[in-house]
C-alpha positions, 0 to 999 in steps of 0.5 A: 886775471880770474876776472878776465877769465870769468868775462871770457867764460861769460861771453863764450856762454853767450856766443856758444850757439854761434861758435859751438860744435853744432854751429853751421858757421864756417871755421874762418867766420868763427875765427873772425868772431874770436878776433873781433869779439873775444880777443879784445876782452882779454887784450884790454889793459894788457900793458898793465896785467902783462907784467904779472907772473907767468902763472897768472898769464897762463890763466888767460892762455888756458881760456884761449886754448879752450876757445880754440878747441871749441871753435875747431871742435878739435880732438884731444890729441891735437896739440894747442900749438897746432891749433894756434898755428893752423888758425894763425892766432898768436899765443898770449905771451906773443900778444903781450910782447907785441903790445909792449914793443908797440907801447915802448916805441910809441913812448920813445917817439912821444913829443912830451918829455914826461912820457919819455921819462916813463921809460927811465929804468935807472931805479934798479931797486925793486921790492917783491920782485915786481916787474915794470911795464918796460920789462914786458919786452923781455918776458921770462 
């Protein structure tokens, strides 16, 4: 998770001239830059790292909040929820849930029987309270 946050920070450093507070680019284009360039960085492998604990997912959420504040040049008193709502951008946990449901339905309708067996949750014994990818549809 720290590596993902580091990648996001590096791309923000490179794109600051385009999405920073002194940029003359409109808010809608800054939003598009976020969706097309920055969001794929943290969504790559989301089915795997989405199983991590909430504290690890919050690392990515904090990075996302910083980016949205940078894009909008928002003041301190503007809440993160307002930024997400105004820009129509989902929070990290919502994106994880969306990808997990899509992955689960894809596996359920897969013609290969081995892929369908991946969804088998009959083995309820777990060590160290680890979650499995099919548990993403029920985030804590």
